[in-house]
SEKESE-558905 format. One record per residue (C-alpha): residue number from 1; x, y, z. Coordinates in steps of 0.25 Angstrom, whole numbers, padded with zeros to 4 digits. Example, Ala and Ser with C-alpha at 12.3 -4.5 7.8 and 13.67 -1.06 7.14 Angstrom:
# residues 2
    nr       x       y       z
     1    0049   -0018    0031
     2    0055   -0004    0029
//
This chain:
# residues 174
    nr       x       y       z
     1   -0029    0194    0548
     2   -0017    0200    0545
     3   -0021    0202    0531
     4   -0031    0211    0538
     5   -0024    0218    0546
     6   -0013    0220    0534
     7   -0025    0226    0524
     8   -0030    0235    0538
     9   -0014    0241    0538
    10   -0015    0241    0521
    11   -0028    0247    0521
    12   -0023    0257    0530
    13   -0013    0262    0525
    14   -0022    0263    0512
    15   -0030    0270    0518
    16   -0021    0280    0525
    17   -0014    0284    0512
    18   -0027    0284    0505
    19   -0032    0295    0516
    20   -0016    0302    0513
    21   -0014    0300    0500
    22   -0028    0300    0494
    23   -0030    0313    0487
    24   -0019    0311    0481
    25   -0023    0297    0473
    26   -0037    0305    0468
    27   -0031    0317    0465
    28   -0018    0309    0457
    29   -0029    0301    0452
    30   -0036    0315    0444
    31   -0026    0322    0440
    32   -0026    0315    0427
    33   -0041    0314    0426
    34   -0042    0330    0431
    35   -0030    0333    0419
    36   -0035    0326    0409
    37   -0050    0334    0412
    38   -0043    0347    0412
    39   -0036    0343    0400
    40   -0049    0342    0394
    41   -0055    0356    0397
    42   -0044    0360    0392
    43   -0044    0355    0379
    44   -0060    0355    0377
    45   -0057    0371    0380
    46   -0045    0376    0374
    47   -0039    0365    0367
    48   -0036    0365    0355
    49   -0048    0356    0344
    50   -0048    0342    0344
    51   -0056    0331    0342
    52   -0060    0323    0330
    53   -0060    0327    0316
    54   -0070    0328    0303
    55   -0061    0327    0290
    56   -0069    0334    0278
    57   -0064    0335    0265
    58   -0066    0343    0252
    59   -0059    0339    0239
    60   -0057    0346    0226
    61   -0047    0337    0219
    62   -0051    0329    0209
    63   -0049    0318    0214
    64   -0055    0312    0223
    65   -0049    0310    0236
    66   -0049    0296    0245
    67   -0045    0300    0258
    68   -0037    0308    0265
    69   -0030    0312    0279
    70   -0027    0323    0287
    71   -0018    0320    0298
    72   -0022    0305    0299
    73   -0038    0308    0298
    74   -0044    0303    0287
    75   -0055    0310    0280
    76   -0064    0307    0269
    77   -0063    0303    0254
    78   -0067    0314    0242
    79   -0072    0313    0228
    80   -0065    0322    0218
    81   -0069    0337    0219
    82   -0075    0339    0231
    83   -0084    0326    0239
    84   -0078    0322    0253
    85   -0082    0319    0266
    86   -0078    0320    0279
    87   -0072    0310    0290
    88   -0074    0307    0303
    89   -0065    0308    0315
    90   -0050    0310    0318
    91   -0042    0320    0325
    92   -0035    0330    0316
    93   -0023    0339    0324
    94   -0010    0345    0322
    95   -0005    0357    0313
    96   -0001    0349    0302
    97   -0012    0343    0291
    98   -0006    0331    0284
    99   -0017    0328    0274
   100   -0016    0316    0265
   101   -0025    0313    0253
   102   -0028    0301    0244
   103   -0034    0306    0231
   104   -0040    0295    0224
   105   -0046    0296    0209
   106   -0057    0296    0200
   107   -0060    0284    0191
   108   -0057    0293    0178
   109   -0043    0300    0186
   110   -0041    0287    0191
   111   -0045    0281    0173
   112   -0034    0293    0171
   113   -0023    0286    0178
   114   -0025    0295    0194
   115   -0020    0289    0206
   116   -0024    0288    0221
   117   -0016    0297    0224
   118   -0011    0302    0241
   119   -0009    0314    0245
   120   -0001    0323    0256
   121    0000    0336    0261
   122    0005    0344    0274
   123   -0005    0355    0278
   124   -0007    0366    0292
   125   -0020    0361    0298
   126   -0028    0371    0301
   127   -0034    0375    0317
   128   -0044    0371    0323
   129   -0055    0376    0331
   130   -0066    0370    0339
   131   -0077    0364    0333
   132   -0068    0362    0320
   133   -0072    0346    0318
   134   -0068    0348    0304
   135   -0057    0347    0296
   136   -0058    0350    0278
   137   -0050    0345    0270
   138   -0049    0351    0256
   139   -0041    0344    0245
   140   -0040    0355    0235
   141   -0030    0350    0223
   142   -0015    0352    0222
   143   -0015    0345    0235
   144   -0020    0357    0244
   145   -0027    0353    0254
   146   -0035    0363    0263
   147   -0039    0361    0279
   148   -0051    0368    0288
   149   -0058    0365    0300
   150   -0071    0366    0301
   151   -0086    0364    0310
   152   -0092    0357    0299
   153   -0091    0351    0286
   154   -0095    0365    0280
   155   -0083    0374    0282
   156   -0080    0389    0276
   157   -0069    0385    0271
   158   -0071    0375    0262
   159   -0083    0382    0255
   160   -0071    0392    0255
   161   -0060    0383    0249
   162   -0073    0376    0238
   163   -0073    0391    0232
   164   -0061    0395    0231
   165   -0058    0381    0224
   166   -0069    0382    0216
   167   -0064    0395    0212
   168   -0050    0392    0208
   169   -0056    0382    0197
   170   -0065    0391    0193
   171   -0053    0399    0191
   172   -0045    0386    0182
   173   -0056    0386    0174
   174   -0055    0390    0160
//
């Protein structure tokens, strides 16, 4: 009987405490959830674009690119003078892009004495707009790298850069 009297006293104290403090307890438990939901709404409507990025490689080099990364996110490889692919998915952010790529060799270049080389370049990251999930990385001769965002695999900027490269080739040919 002593146990049940003690239990009734504890139960009564808990019930009185809950009646008095229950709304504060539930408010404290729900506050982090409400804050998180408000942040999600803000991020979806007014926040900066974020999320998974697909890296698209374009190469105008006379050597194959066996691997490359942009801010630690790995991309696909590319053949000499074009050819390449898309690598999915990673998260890229920041105002600067650290591009590291490995130049491989064709069989003829290897026989001529060229070996694998690792190159690194830090360039400004272009501004990303909503819906732009493709980061195009264009490798040019003389260690020039161009970056731009687009909503798909084909980008007007890619066509413009390709036209500029072709025009330079024609000017350099005798």
